[in-house]
C-alpha positions, 0 to 999 in steps of 0.5 A: 464524491464517492458513491454510497458504500465506497471507501477512499484512501489517499496515500502520500509517498515522501522521502529524501532525494535519491531514495527511489520514492517515485519508483515505489509510488509508481509500483503501488499506483501501477498495482492499484490501477490493475485492481481499483480506481486510482488517481495519481499526482506527481512524477509517478503519474507520468509513468502510468501511461494514458489510462490511470484509474482503469481498474476493472473490478474494484472488488472492495469499492475503494477509491485510491489517490496516490501522491508522489511528493517532491523530496523533503518533509515539507510536503506533509504539512502542505498536503496533510488535509488531503492525506489518510496515510504517509509512506516514508521511502528510505534506503538502508543508508538513509534510515535515520531520516525516517523519524523526522517524517514520522514526527511530521506525520504524527503532528498532523494526526496521520498514520506513517509507515516505512518502505525500505528501497534497495534493501540488502540482506546485510542491512536487515538488522539495521532496518529492524533496529531503526528508530522510526515508523514501522516497516510495512514493506521493502524492495530489493535492488532490482534491474527491472525497476531501473529499466522501467524508469529508464523507459519512463514507464511504471515498474512491475515486479513479477515475484514481489508484491506491493499489496502489503502497502494497500492492506496497511493503508486500509487498516483492517483488523486481522481476525480468524474466519469465525470472528471475521464473520461475526464482525461483518454481521455486526457492522461495516467493519473491514476485516482481514483474514490470513489464508494459507493458500491462494485456493483457500483465499479464493474460496473465502472470497467466494463465500463472502461474496455469496453472502453479500459482502465485498471481498478481495484477495491480497497477496503478500511476501510473508513466508508464514501464509500465502495472502489475505482476504479483506472483506466489508459490508457493501 
C-alpha cells in the first residue's frame, strides 16, 4: 500500500506483433526509473538491469507500474483490474489495429491512447486521420533503439523525450499559473502549467515547493513551449 499522500499509476502497453511495443515500454520504464519508483512486468523488465525502482527523487510522490503485455488485444481483458491506462503501440502500417484495442479498453472503463513507433514524415497525415485513440506520442525510426535492444538493454533517446506519456497517464488539468495556484489552494487537484523555457519551469517548481506543494518539471517534444510543471498538494 502506498504511503499517505502518494499516487499510483499502472500503465499497460499493448499492440500487434512486431510493432516495437517492448521498445516503447522500455523507453517509458527507463525514464521513470530515473525519476520515480517503478515496477516493470513483462519482457521490458529484462532490459532495465538489476535495479528497477531506483528513482531518487520521486518529486510528485507517484508509484508507477509498467506492464509490457504479450501481443494481442486479449491482455486488456485479462489485466483490466490492474490498470489505470492503456497505450496502444502501432506503426504507420498498423494504425487501423489501434481502434480494436481502444474499444477493448473502453469496454473496461480504461483510458486509452496511441503511441506511434517508427514514425515517418510521409505518414503524418495518415496518423492525423487515424480513426482510433488519441495520439499521445510518436517515435521516429532510430538506430539507437535497435542497438540497445540488440544488447538487451533499455534504449535511451538523447534528443527525444517520452514524458508526454507520463503527463497523459497522470491526467492533470492544464491551467495558467494563476488558476493553477487557486486550484492547489482549494483541494488536491493535480495541475499542469505549460512553461516557455526550462528556467521558467525550474523557477515555478521552486515556488511550488517553497509553498509546500509537490512539484516536478516534465519535458515534452512540443514546439510551442519547453515543457510542463505538474504540482499537487502533499
